[in-house]
Each structure stands twice: as C-alpha cells, then as structure tokens.
C-alpha positions as CSV (number, residue, x, y, z in Angstrom):
1,M,-4.2,-16.2,-26.5
2,V,-7.3,-16.5,-24.3
3,A,-8.6,-19.3,-26.4
4,A,-5.3,-21.1,-26.3
5,S,-5.1,-20.8,-22.5
6,F,-8.7,-22.2,-22.2
7,A,-7.8,-25.1,-24.4
8,L,-4.8,-25.8,-22.2
9,Y,-6.9,-25.8,-19.0
10,I,-9.5,-28.1,-20.5
11,G,-6.9,-30.5,-21.9
12,V,-5.2,-30.7,-18.5
13,A,-8.6,-31.3,-16.8
14,I,-9.4,-34.2,-19.2
15,W,-5.9,-35.7,-18.7
16,S,-6.2,-35.6,-14.9
17,R,-9.9,-36.2,-14.4
18,A,-11.0,-37.6,-11.0
19,K,-11.9,-41.3,-10.8
20,S,-12.6,-41.5,-7.0
21,T,-13.6,-39.4,-4.1
22,G,-9.9,-39.3,-3.0
23,D,-9.0,-37.8,-6.4
24,F,-12.0,-35.4,-6.4
25,Y,-11.4,-34.1,-2.8
26,V,-7.6,-34.2,-2.3
27,A,-6.1,-35.4,-5.6
28,G,-5.3,-38.7,-4.0
29,S,-2.8,-37.0,-1.6
30,S,-0.1,-37.6,-4.2
31,V,0.9,-34.1,-5.4
32,P,4.6,-33.2,-5.1
33,P,5.4,-30.2,-2.9
34,V,6.7,-27.9,-5.7
35,I,3.7,-28.6,-7.9
36,N,1.4,-28.1,-4.9
37,G,3.2,-24.9,-4.0
38,M,2.6,-23.6,-7.5
39,A,-1.0,-24.7,-7.5
40,T,-1.5,-23.1,-4.1
41,A,-0.1,-19.8,-5.3
42,A,-2.5,-19.9,-8.3
43,D,-5.4,-20.8,-6.0
44,W,-4.3,-17.9,-3.7
45,M,-3.6,-15.2,-6.2
46,S,-7.1,-14.5,-7.3
47,A,-8.7,-11.8,-9.3
48,A,-8.2,-9.6,-6.3
49,S,-4.5,-10.1,-6.4
50,F,-4.1,-9.9,-10.1
51,I,-6.7,-7.3,-11.1
52,S,-7.5,-5.3,-8.0
53,M,-4.6,-5.2,-5.6
54,A,-2.2,-3.0,-7.6
55,G,-5.2,-0.8,-8.5
56,L,-6.2,-0.3,-4.9
57,I,-2.5,0.5,-3.9
58,S,-2.3,3.0,-6.8
59,F,-5.2,4.9,-5.3
60,S,-4.6,4.4,-1.6
61,G,-0.8,4.8,-1.6
62,R,0.8,3.8,1.7
63,D,-2.5,2.5,3.0
64,G,-2.4,-0.2,0.3
65,S,0.4,-2.0,2.3
66,R,-2.4,-3.7,4.3
67,F,-3.0,-6.0,1.4
68,L,0.6,-6.9,0.9
69,M,1.3,-7.5,4.6
70,G,-1.9,-9.2,5.4
71,W,-2.1,-11.6,2.4
72,T,1.6,-12.6,2.6
73,G,1.8,-12.6,6.4
74,G,-1.2,-14.9,6.5
75,Y,0.8,-17.6,4.6
76,V,3.5,-17.5,7.3
77,L,0.8,-18.2,9.9
78,L,-0.6,-21.0,7.7
79,A,2.8,-22.6,7.2
80,L,3.8,-22.5,10.9
81,L,0.5,-23.0,12.8
82,L,-1.9,-24.9,10.6
83,A,-0.7,-26.7,7.6
84,P,1.5,-29.5,9.1
85,Y,-1.0,-30.3,11.9
86,L,-4.0,-30.4,9.7
87,R,-2.2,-32.6,7.2
88,K,-1.2,-35.0,10.0
89,F,-4.8,-35.1,11.1
90,G,-5.5,-36.6,7.6
91,K,-9.0,-35.7,6.7
92,Y,-10.6,-34.2,3.6
93,T,-11.9,-30.8,4.8
94,V,-11.9,-28.1,7.5
95,P,-15.4,-29.1,8.6
96,D,-14.1,-32.7,8.8
97,F,-11.4,-31.5,11.2
98,V,-13.8,-29.4,13.3
99,G,-16.4,-32.2,13.5
100,D,-13.9,-34.9,14.5
101,R,-11.8,-32.7,16.8
102,Y,-14.8,-31.5,18.8
103,G,-16.6,-34.9,18.4
104,S,-19.8,-33.2,17.3
105,Q,-22.0,-33.3,14.2
106,V,-23.4,-29.9,15.3
107,A,-19.8,-28.4,15.1
108,R,-19.4,-30.0,11.7
109,L,-22.6,-28.5,10.5
110,V,-21.7,-25.0,11.7
111,A,-18.4,-25.4,10.0
112,V,-20.1,-26.4,6.8
113,V,-22.3,-23.3,6.9
114,C,-19.3,-21.1,7.6
115,A,-17.3,-22.7,4.7
116,I,-20.1,-22.2,2.2
117,F,-20.9,-18.7,3.3
118,I,-17.2,-17.6,3.1
119,S,-16.6,-19.4,-0.2
120,F,-19.6,-17.8,-1.9
121,T,-18.6,-14.4,-0.6
122,Y,-15.1,-14.9,-2.0
123,V,-16.1,-16.5,-5.3
124,A,-18.4,-13.5,-6.2
125,G,-15.3,-11.4,-6.6
126,Q,-13.6,-13.9,-8.9
127,M,-16.6,-14.2,-11.2
128,R,-16.8,-10.4,-11.4
129,G,-13.1,-10.3,-12.3
130,V,-13.8,-12.8,-15.2
131,G,-16.7,-10.6,-16.4
132,I,-14.5,-7.4,-16.4
133,V,-11.8,-9.1,-18.4
134,F,-14.2,-10.5,-21.0
135,S,-16.1,-7.2,-21.2
136,Q,-13.1,-5.2,-22.3
137,F,-10.9,-7.6,-24.2
138,L,-13.5,-9.7,-26.0
139,N,-16.0,-6.9,-26.4
140,V,-18.9,-8.6,-24.7
141,P,-21.1,-7.4,-21.8
142,I,-19.8,-8.2,-18.3
143,E,-22.8,-10.5,-17.8
144,Y,-21.9,-12.6,-20.8
145,G,-18.3,-12.7,-19.7
146,V,-19.4,-14.1,-16.4
147,L,-21.4,-16.8,-18.2
148,I,-18.5,-17.8,-20.3
149,G,-16.3,-18.1,-17.2
150,M,-18.9,-20.2,-15.5
151,G,-18.9,-22.6,-18.4
152,I,-15.1,-23.0,-18.3
153,V,-14.9,-23.5,-14.5
154,F,-17.9,-25.8,-14.6
155,F,-16.1,-28.1,-17.1
156,Y,-12.8,-28.6,-15.3
157,A,-14.0,-28.3,-11.7
158,V,-16.8,-30.8,-12.1
159,L,-14.9,-33.2,-14.3
160,G,-11.5,-33.1,-12.7
161,G,-12.2,-32.3,-9.0
162,M,-9.1,-31.5,-6.9
163,K,-6.8,-33.6,-9.1
164,G,-7.9,-31.7,-12.3
165,I,-7.9,-28.4,-10.5
166,T,-4.4,-28.9,-9.1
167,Y,-2.7,-29.5,-12.4
168,T,-4.9,-26.9,-14.2
169,Q,-3.8,-24.3,-11.6
170,V,-0.1,-25.1,-12.3
171,A,-0.8,-24.1,-15.9
172,Q,-2.8,-21.1,-14.8
173,Y,0.1,-19.9,-12.5
174,C,2.5,-20.0,-15.4
175,V,0.1,-17.9,-17.5
176,L,-0.8,-15.4,-14.8
177,I,2.7,-14.7,-13.6
178,C,4.0,-14.2,-17.1
179,A,1.1,-11.9,-17.8
180,Y,1.8,-9.9,-14.7
181,M,5.6,-9.7,-15.0
182,V,6.1,-9.0,-18.8
183,P,4.3,-5.6,-18.8
184,A,6.1,-4.8,-15.5
185,F,9.5,-5.4,-17.1
186,F,8.6,-3.2,-20.1
187,I,7.2,-0.4,-18.1
188,A,9.9,-0.4,-15.4
189,F,12.5,-0.1,-18.1
190,S,10.7,2.7,-20.0
191,M,10.1,4.8,-16.9
192,T,13.3,4.3,-14.9
193,G,15.8,2.5,-17.2
194,N,15.8,-0.5,-14.8
195,P,13.9,-3.6,-16.1
196,I,13.4,-5.1,-12.6
197,P,10.1,-3.6,-11.3
198,Q,11.1,-3.9,-7.6
199,L,14.3,-1.9,-8.2
200,G,12.6,0.5,-10.6
201,L,10.1,1.5,-7.8
202,G,13.1,3.0,-5.9
203,S,14.9,4.4,-8.9
204,T,15.0,7.8,-10.6
205,V,12.8,8.6,-13.6
206,S,14.6,8.2,-17.0
207,D,14.1,11.8,-18.1
208,G,17.5,12.8,-16.8
209,S,16.1,15.1,-14.0
210,G,17.4,12.9,-11.2
211,T,14.0,12.9,-9.6
212,F,13.0,9.7,-7.9
213,L,9.8,8.0,-9.2
214,L,8.0,8.2,-5.9
215,E,8.9,11.9,-5.6
216,R,7.5,12.5,-9.1
217,L,4.3,10.8,-8.1
218,D,4.0,12.8,-4.9
219,E,4.4,16.0,-6.9
220,L,1.7,15.0,-9.4
221,C,-0.7,14.1,-6.6
222,E,-0.2,17.4,-4.8
223,Q,-0.6,19.4,-8.0
224,L,-4.0,17.8,-8.5
225,G,-5.2,18.4,-4.9
226,F,-4.6,14.8,-3.6
227,N,-2.6,13.8,-0.6
228,K,1.0,12.7,-1.2
229,Y,1.1,9.2,-2.5
230,T,3.5,8.2,0.3
231,N,1.2,9.5,3.0
232,G,-1.6,7.4,4.5
233,S,-5.1,8.4,5.5
234,L,-6.4,5.4,7.4
235,G,-6.4,5.5,11.2
236,K,-3.6,3.4,12.6
237,F,-5.9,1.1,14.6
238,D,-8.2,0.5,11.5
239,L,-5.1,-0.2,9.4
240,F,-3.9,-2.7,12.0
241,C,-7.3,-4.4,12.1
242,I,-7.7,-4.7,8.4
243,T,-4.1,-6.1,8.1
244,A,-4.8,-8.6,10.9
245,A,-8.1,-9.6,9.4
246,L,-6.5,-10.3,6.0
247,M,-3.6,-12.1,7.7
248,V,-5.7,-14.3,10.0
249,G,-8.4,-14.7,7.3
250,T,-5.7,-16.2,5.0
251,A,-4.9,-18.9,7.5
252,G,-8.6,-19.6,7.9
253,L,-9.7,-19.8,4.3
254,P,-11.0,-23.3,3.6
255,H,-10.0,-23.4,-0.1
256,V,-6.3,-22.6,0.9
257,I,-6.2,-25.1,3.9
258,V,-7.5,-28.0,1.8
259,R,-4.5,-27.7,-0.5
260,F,-2.3,-29.1,2.2
261,Y,-4.4,-32.3,2.3
262,T,-3.2,-33.0,-1.3
263,V,0.4,-33.9,-0.4
264,P,1.6,-37.3,0.8
265,K,3.4,-36.3,4.0
266,V,3.3,-33.8,6.8
267,R,6.8,-32.7,5.8
268,S,5.5,-32.1,2.3
269,A,2.8,-29.8,3.7
270,R,5.6,-27.6,5.2
271,L,7.5,-27.6,1.9
272,S,4.4,-26.8,0.0
273,A,3.8,-23.7,2.1
274,G,7.4,-22.6,1.6
275,W,7.2,-23.0,-2.2
276,A,3.9,-21.2,-2.3
277,L,5.4,-18.2,-0.5
278,V,8.2,-18.1,-3.1
279,F,5.8,-18.2,-6.0
280,I,3.4,-15.7,-4.4
281,A,6.3,-13.3,-3.5
282,I,7.1,-12.9,-7.2
283,L,3.8,-11.2,-7.8
284,Y,3.3,-9.5,-4.5
285,T,6.7,-7.7,-4.5
286,T,5.9,-6.5,-8.0
287,A,2.4,-5.1,-7.2
288,P,3.6,-1.9,-5.4
289,A,5.8,-1.1,-8.4
290,I,3.0,-1.6,-10.9
291,A,0.7,0.5,-8.7
292,V,3.2,3.4,-8.9
293,F,3.9,3.0,-12.6
294,V,0.2,3.0,-13.6
295,R,-0.7,5.9,-11.2
296,T,2.2,8.0,-12.6
297,N,1.3,7.2,-16.2
298,L,-2.4,8.1,-15.5
299,L,-1.7,11.4,-13.9
300,Q,0.8,12.4,-16.7
301,T,-1.6,11.6,-19.6
302,I,-5.2,12.3,-18.6
303,P,-5.8,15.3,-16.3
304,N,-6.1,18.8,-17.7
305,Q,-6.2,17.9,-21.3
306,S,-8.9,18.0,-24.0
307,Y,-11.2,15.0,-24.2
308,T,-10.7,15.0,-28.0
309,D,-6.9,14.5,-27.4
310,A,-7.4,11.8,-24.8
311,P,-5.6,8.6,-25.5
312,Q,-7.5,5.7,-27.2
313,W,-7.2,3.5,-24.1
314,F,-9.3,6.0,-22.2
315,K,-12.1,5.9,-24.7
316,D,-11.9,2.1,-25.0
317,W,-12.4,1.6,-21.3
318,E,-15.2,4.1,-21.2
319,K,-17.3,1.5,-23.0
320,T,-17.1,-0.8,-20.0
321,G,-18.4,1.9,-17.6
322,L,-15.3,1.4,-15.3
323,I,-14.0,4.8,-16.2
324,A,-16.2,7.8,-17.0
325,W,-15.9,11.6,-17.5
326,A,-18.5,14.3,-16.9
327,D,-17.7,17.7,-18.5
328,R,-19.4,19.8,-15.8
329,N,-18.2,23.2,-16.8
330,D,-18.5,22.6,-20.6
331,D,-14.8,23.4,-21.3
332,G,-14.0,20.1,-22.9
333,I,-11.1,19.6,-20.5
334,I,-10.8,16.5,-18.3
335,Q,-10.5,17.8,-14.7
336,Y,-9.3,15.2,-12.1
337,T,-8.9,16.3,-8.5
338,K,-9.9,15.4,-5.0
339,G,-13.6,15.9,-4.6
340,D,-17.1,14.6,-5.3
341,L,-18.0,13.0,-8.6
342,F,-20.5,13.9,-11.3
343,V,-22.7,16.4,-9.5
344,S,-25.1,18.7,-11.4
345,K,-24.4,17.4,-14.8
346,A,-24.6,14.0,-16.4
347,P,-21.5,12.4,-17.8
348,Q,-20.5,12.9,-21.5
349,G,-23.1,11.3,-23.8
350,A,-25.4,10.2,-21.0
351,E,-29.1,11.2,-20.7
352,A,-30.8,12.2,-17.5
353,N,-34.4,11.3,-17.0
354,D,-36.8,14.0,-15.7
355,E,-37.3,12.6,-12.2
356,I,-33.6,12.5,-11.5
357,A,-32.8,15.7,-13.3
358,Y,-35.0,17.7,-10.9
359,S,-32.8,16.5,-8.0
360,K,-29.7,17.5,-9.9
361,K,-28.3,14.0,-9.7
362,P,-27.1,12.4,-12.9
363,V,-28.3,9.1,-14.2
364,F,-26.7,6.8,-16.8
365,K,-28.2,4.8,-19.6
366,D,-28.4,1.0,-18.9
367,N,-24.9,-0.6,-19.3
368,Q,-23.3,2.8,-20.0
369,V,-21.5,2.9,-16.7
370,G,-20.8,0.1,-14.3
371,E,-22.9,-0.7,-11.3
372,F,-20.2,0.6,-9.0
373,G,-20.2,3.9,-10.8
374,Q,-24.0,4.2,-10.8
375,R,-24.1,3.5,-7.1
376,L,-21.4,5.9,-6.3
377,V,-22.9,8.7,-8.5
378,K,-26.4,8.3,-7.2
379,N,-25.2,8.7,-3.6
380,V,-23.3,11.9,-4.2
381,L,-25.2,15.1,-3.0
382,K,-22.5,17.8,-2.7
383,D,-20.8,19.9,-5.4
384,G,-17.2,19.3,-6.2
385,E,-14.7,19.8,-9.0
386,N,-13.9,16.3,-10.0
387,E,-15.0,15.2,-13.4
388,L,-13.4,11.7,-13.6
389,Y,-14.5,8.4,-12.2
390,I,-12.0,5.5,-12.3
391,D,-12.7,2.0,-11.0
392,P,-9.6,0.6,-9.4
393,D,-10.3,-2.8,-11.0
394,I,-9.2,-1.6,-14.4
395,M,-5.7,-0.3,-13.5
396,V,-3.7,-3.5,-14.1
397,L,-5.8,-4.5,-17.1
398,A,-5.5,-1.1,-18.7
399,N,-1.8,-0.7,-17.7
400,P,-0.3,-2.1,-21.0
401,Q,-2.5,0.2,-23.0
402,I,-1.7,3.2,-20.8
403,A,2.0,2.6,-21.3
404,G,1.6,2.0,-25.0
405,L,2.8,-1.6,-25.0
406,P,2.2,-3.9,-28.0
407,N,-1.1,-5.7,-28.5
408,W,0.4,-9.2,-27.7
409,V,1.2,-7.9,-24.2
410,I,-2.4,-6.7,-23.8
411,A,-3.6,-10.1,-24.9
412,L,-1.3,-11.8,-22.4
413,V,-2.7,-9.7,-19.5
414,A,-6.2,-10.7,-20.5
415,A,-5.3,-14.3,-20.4
416,G,-3.5,-13.8,-17.0
417,G,-6.5,-12.0,-15.5
418,L,-8.7,-14.8,-16.5
419,A,-6.3,-17.4,-15.2
420,A,-6.1,-15.7,-11.8
421,A,-9.9,-15.5,-11.4
422,L,-10.7,-19.0,-12.7
423,S,-8.0,-20.7,-10.6
424,T,-9.4,-19.4,-7.4
425,A,-13.0,-19.8,-8.4
426,A,-12.4,-23.5,-9.1
427,G,-10.8,-24.0,-5.7
428,L,-13.7,-22.3,-3.9
429,L,-16.3,-24.2,-5.8
430,L,-14.6,-27.4,-4.9
431,V,-14.8,-26.4,-1.2
432,I,-18.5,-25.8,-1.6
433,S,-19.2,-29.1,-3.4
434,T,-17.0,-31.0,-0.9
435,S,-18.7,-29.4,2.1
436,I,-22.1,-30.4,0.8
437,A,-21.3,-33.9,-0.5
438,H,-18.8,-35.1,2.1
439,D,-19.5,-33.1,5.2
440,L,-23.3,-32.6,4.9
441,L,-24.5,-35.7,3.1
442,K,-21.9,-38.4,3.8
443,K,-21.1,-37.4,7.4
444,N,-24.6,-36.2,8.4
445,L,-27.7,-36.8,6.3
446,M,-26.9,-39.9,4.2
447,P,-24.0,-41.8,5.9
448,R,-24.7,-45.0,3.9
449,I,-24.3,-43.6,0.4
450,T,-21.6,-45.3,-1.8
451,E,-18.4,-43.6,-3.0
452,K,-19.9,-43.4,-6.5
453,Q,-23.0,-41.7,-5.2
454,E,-20.9,-39.3,-3.1
455,L,-18.8,-38.4,-6.2
456,R,-22.0,-37.8,-8.2
457,A,-23.4,-35.6,-5.4
458,A,-20.1,-33.6,-5.3
459,R,-20.3,-32.9,-9.0
460,I,-23.9,-31.9,-8.9
461,S,-23.1,-29.6,-5.9
462,A,-20.3,-28.0,-7.9
463,G,-22.6,-27.4,-10.8
464,I,-25.2,-25.7,-8.7
465,A,-22.5,-23.7,-6.9
466,V,-21.2,-22.4,-10.3
467,C,-24.6,-21.1,-11.1
468,I,-25.0,-19.3,-7.8
469,A,-21.4,-17.9,-8.2
470,G,-22.3,-16.6,-11.6
471,Y,-25.3,-14.7,-10.2
472,F,-23.1,-13.0,-7.6
473,G,-20.6,-12.2,-10.4
474,I,-23.3,-10.5,-12.4
475,N,-24.7,-8.7,-9.3
476,P,-21.7,-8.2,-7.0
477,P,-21.9,-6.5,-3.6
478,G,-18.8,-4.3,-4.2
479,F,-15.4,-4.0,-5.8
480,V,-13.5,-7.3,-6.5
481,A,-10.9,-6.8,-3.7
482,E,-13.5,-5.3,-1.4
483,V,-15.7,-8.4,-1.7
484,V,-12.7,-10.6,-1.1
485,A,-11.7,-8.5,2.0
486,F,-15.1,-9.3,3.5
487,A,-14.5,-13.1,2.9
488,F,-11.2,-12.8,4.9
489,G,-13.0,-11.1,7.8
490,L,-15.6,-13.8,7.9
491,A,-12.9,-16.5,7.8
492,A,-10.9,-14.7,10.6
493,S,-13.9,-14.5,12.9
494,S,-15.1,-18.0,12.4
495,F,-12.6,-20.7,11.4
496,F,-9.3,-19.5,12.6
497,P,-10.0,-19.5,16.4
498,A,-11.7,-22.9,16.2
499,I,-8.8,-24.5,14.3
500,I,-6.1,-22.9,16.4
501,M,-7.7,-23.8,19.7
502,G,-8.5,-27.2,18.3
503,I,-4.8,-27.8,17.7
504,F,-3.2,-26.1,20.7
505,S,-5.8,-26.3,23.5
506,K,-6.8,-29.7,25.1
507,R,-9.3,-27.8,27.2
508,M,-11.3,-26.4,24.3
509,N,-14.6,-28.3,23.9
510,V,-17.4,-28.4,21.4
511,Y,-19.5,-25.9,23.4
512,G,-16.9,-23.2,23.3
513,A,-15.9,-23.8,19.7
514,V,-19.5,-23.8,18.3
515,T,-20.5,-20.8,20.3
516,G,-17.4,-18.9,19.3
517,M,-17.9,-19.6,15.6
518,I,-21.6,-18.6,15.7
519,V,-20.9,-15.4,17.6
520,G,-17.8,-14.5,15.6
521,I,-19.3,-14.9,12.1
522,T,-22.7,-13.5,13.1
523,F,-21.1,-10.3,14.6
524,T,-18.8,-9.8,11.6
525,A,-21.4,-10.5,8.9
526,S,-24.0,-8.2,10.7
527,Y,-21.5,-5.3,10.9
528,I,-20.5,-5.6,7.3
529,I,-24.1,-5.9,6.1
530,Y,-25.3,-3.0,8.2
531,F,-22.6,-0.5,7.1
532,K,-22.3,-1.6,3.5
533,F,-25.9,-2.4,2.6
534,I,-28.5,-1.3,5.2
535,R,-27.0,2.1,6.1
536,P,-24.2,3.0,3.7
537,D,-24.8,6.6,4.6
538,L,-23.2,5.8,8.0
539,N,-20.2,4.1,6.5
540,S,-17.6,6.5,7.8
541,E,-15.0,6.6,10.6
542,S,-17.2,8.7,12.8
543,H,-19.9,6.0,12.9
544,W,-17.7,2.9,13.0
545,W,-17.3,1.1,16.3
546,F,-13.8,1.9,17.7
547,G,-13.0,3.5,14.3
548,V,-12.8,0.1,12.7
549,S,-14.1,-0.2,9.1
550,P,-16.2,-3.2,7.8
551,E,-13.0,-4.5,6.1
552,G,-11.2,-4.7,9.4
553,I,-14.1,-5.8,11.7
554,G,-13.1,-9.4,11.2
555,T,-10.3,-8.8,13.7
556,I,-12.7,-7.7,16.4
557,G,-14.9,-10.7,15.5
558,M,-11.9,-13.0,15.9
559,V,-11.1,-11.6,19.4
560,L,-14.8,-12.0,20.3
561,N,-14.7,-15.6,19.1
562,F,-11.6,-16.4,21.1
563,T,-13.1,-14.7,24.2
564,V,-16.5,-16.4,24.0
565,S,-15.0,-19.7,23.2
566,A,-12.6,-19.6,26.2
567,V,-15.3,-18.5,28.6
568,V,-17.9,-21.1,27.5
569,A,-15.2,-23.9,27.5
570,A,-14.2,-22.9,31.1
571,I,-17.7,-23.3,32.5
572,T,-18.7,-26.5,30.5
573,P,-17.4,-30.1,30.8
574,R,-13.9,-31.0,29.7
575,P,-13.5,-32.8,26.3
576,P,-13.6,-36.6,26.6
577,K,-10.4,-38.6,26.9
578,H,-10.3,-39.8,23.3
579,I,-10.5,-36.1,22.1
580,V,-7.6,-35.2,24.3
581,Q,-5.6,-38.1,22.9
582,L,-6.5,-37.0,19.4
583,V,-5.1,-33.5,20.1
584,E,-1.9,-35.0,21.5
585,R,-1.5,-37.2,18.5
586,I,-1.8,-34.2,16.1
587,R,0.7,-32.2,18.1
588,V,3.4,-34.8,18.6
589,P,6.0,-34.4,15.7
590,R,6.9,-38.1,15.6
591,G,6.2,-39.7,12.3
592,S,5.9,-36.4,10.4
593,G,7.7,-37.8,7.5
594,E,5.6,-41.0,7.2
595,E,2.9,-41.7,4.7
596,H,-0.6,-41.1,6.0
597,E,-3.6,-42.7,4.4
598,I,-6.7,-40.7,3.9
599,S,-9.8,-42.5,5.1
600,A,-13.0,-41.9,3.1
C-alpha cells in the first residue's frame, strides 16, 4: 500500500510537472477552489496533525484542546483577514508582499530569512514523522526512513513545483483521510457500538455497564495515579498563549498563505479557505475521539500485567525505541503510573556502561531507544515508580494494532502517515526554494536572470533544502508536534503582524515593519532556544516569564512585534503616496471576482 501510494504521487507529479516559473511557484493560478481546498488541507494536516496531535491529546487530556482550537481557529483568521487581500495583491510569495508593500528590499530580505527559518523548523517535524513511520512499518532504521522520504519529496517537489505538489496533495489528502477515519470507525464501533467517532466519544462503553467512555477513562487514570483525563494541568494564561500562538501562527505560515496565490480569483481564495476548513474539520473533530480510544485501550491492556503476557504490538514498537519498559523491582510486571522514569535500573535488555552505572542513571545501547527517550532518561535524577516510557508520536500509528484491527488497516495507516508528512514537507520545501530563487536572487541579487535560469535556481534550492530537512529529520530538536509548535510561535511573532498591519494600516511603514519582525522573531527564538536547549533544567513554570511556556511565547513575541512596530512607525516618516494607494487598492473590494494576472 505504501509503494502504491508512492507510485500514485510520482505519476501525478510527472503528469503535472511545471514548465514555467508561474507553474512552479503558484501552479499558474489556475487551480479550482475545491481542489485547492483539498490540497490546502493536505498541506496543512502535517505529520503533527496525523501522527502527533491525537497522541498529545491522549496524554494531556483537556489541555490538548489548545491544538484543536489553535490550528482550526487560525484558518478562520486566514480566511477572513489574509487570504482574499493577499490574492488580490497578486504576487508569488509572502516576502514579495512584504517587499512591495513596504517598498524596501531590506524588508523583503528580512521576510526571506524569516520564511526560511520558520520553514526549516516546521519541516524538521515532517521528516521525523516520515522516519518514524518507515522505522516501524517497513522495518528500517529511522535514519533510513528519513532518507527514503527525502528521495520521494525531492522527486515530485523539484520536478512538479507548486503545480505538481498541488495535485499530488489532492491524492495525499484522500489517502491520509481514509487512513485516519477507517480505524476510527472500527474502534468507535467496537468500544461504544457507535461507528461515528465524534458521537462515540460521548457514548457509553459497549460492555453493558452504562458507563460513559470518558468516565471510564477518568477512572482508569485515577487508579494508576494520574489526574483525571478531563482535568487540565496547564495554567490558564499559558494555555491561552499557546492557543493564540498556534492560531496566529497558522495565519502567518508562508506555506499555507502561498496556497491562495494558486487560484484564479479573489473570490476563489475565499472559497478555497472555506473548503479547506471543511476538509480539515473531518480529521480535527475525529482526533479527540481517537485520543480517548487509544488511551483507554492502552490503560486497559498494558499496566499491571506480566511482560511475557504483553500484547505483540507492545513488543513490536519496543524495537523503535518509542516505547520502553524498565523492570525496576524485578517482579516482571509492567508498572505504569505518574512519576519519574527509569531511575536506578536500566530498561529490560539494555546494558549500562560503568561510568553511567556509578551515577545510577541508565543508558541504552545505540538505536535501542529513541533519542527522545535517551534525553528524557538521562535527565532524570529522582526515584519514582513508573516503569513505562511512551512517546506520544506512536499512539495513532500503533492504534490499529492496539485495537487488534486487521493488517490492511495497519498498512493504510502507514500510507496515511507518510502522506501527511510528505504533503506538508513538499509545501515547505517549495516555500524555501521560492524564497531563495525568486525573492533573494530574482528580486535582490540577480535581477537580470531569465525565467529559465530562475526555474533552475528554484529546483537547485529545493534539492539543497531537502538535504538540510533530512538532516533535521534524523537529528530533531524535539517531538514532532513540539517542533511544529515552535514554528507556529516563530510565524506568529514575525510574519503575522507585518502582514496584518500591511493590509489594514496605511500608517505602517518599512521602519516599523522591519524592526517589529526582527524584534519579534529574535525574542521568540531566543526564549525557545534558552529554555529548550541551553538551560532545559530551568524549563518549568516557576522559571518561565509570566508563566508562559516556550510553546506559547510566540504570543508574547507577537504583542512585542505589534508594539515595537507601532512605536517606530509613529516616530518615523509616513509611507510614500504610492504605498498608501497600494494599500487602498488591496483593501477595496471592487473587482474581487475579476481575473488577476501574476507578474513574474
């Protein structure tokens, strides 16, 4: 099934290959709204949505609502505030808009740097998702899985450009949504007797007890020492900031915005956003149900039973290092409860070296447990009772096996996970190549290059970007969804204020916009890097500024960007008359249904 899906993507890419820069950058601005909505949904529903989101919700409970509200609410902002105006502006890219709106090559260059930085942060999570899927289902190391994914993306992104990617993403959406929904239908029916997952979430379990599914999950969590699933643990302000960062970051992500340049009319841009919301909602309203199903199945089958009697899926996934067990009291029973992991005894089958053994911290053999597990285990210093480590990224992928579904369903989920990761990776790589070839070379460094030379530069840039993305996929800075959350914070603190003020404020000038973008993204990136990589020991609510986590700091960065931009714009000269007229022309709704040619 994976091979068949890859053959489909490659065939579509060959059929729709780009023949001009207009095809490569914006698919010739000829994509129908429904098709563009489906492609946008595939572009949007990345490995984080398919692989990680339900897993994170299954472990964080009510707090997981931040992903649902943030990522879907962002599309509403995009449809109302950005898409139609940017399409009417009629350029290729976000840096194009920033450069022309503010009449400055410096502004364009800053926007290019922001776009590349955000896109590489985001694409790292996608390539990691590809590696995880290949690792388990095709029995190859995660590193080799990333390399295979790089090859596939390289082929259809470099050959087809936006035109090839658009129609490939339509196929990928069909694959990923079937892969997500089919197991959900089976599991919802088996657990609640209701085949519709969204309704099954609020139904009673099918054992005849009359207990609601969420009540059963709350009971299981409390019995093992966890908080109730329906209770939250994040501070309200932090939860708000994370949700806002995800929401605003959605509206500022360059690979999402560029999709609205691919339609022929401004009205089509609005329709595309509406259709995208419909296609996205199918998956996003199902994710909370899958999270509850998989968490309930996990807690009913693994804790407090002998390792020898553990189901086969548990032992299969141990090979990837994304789930691990340490028998710390030598009783052969898997104990899973709230507490620190793997202290005082190495996991089952692992060997501790002498240096680490003296400090009573376990160590794993190379490739025996994932990088996340190694990092987590090596940072643990206190004793606890927990013997089980589970990476949230496996929950959706392992769900069919946990529920005992047929092998063809497992294969379908594998193909869907790859489709989700590859579709978004391709869109991001196109943003990177476009930013380099069009905004950096054509608009800045080499304005006299021909269209053929520009197209060649875009393809070379895409190839280099694939290699760099593969490196980050093999050496990721965090969980898939965690990495993606950082990208949203960076987008929220840089692009969103510049675009919003560029559309709705005639007073905003280049000085305010550039200063705001630099201050916003520098502050946000510094905060994330400090607490996540320089001083991870201080990464707790007691040390965060205003109690805001690195995942939510993009909201503070956005406010800082708006503030700095407004202050600087107020004390510097007004924009020239032609810029004010440009803003008025973008804002006026007349002609919204007319064709708009794209100028190269």
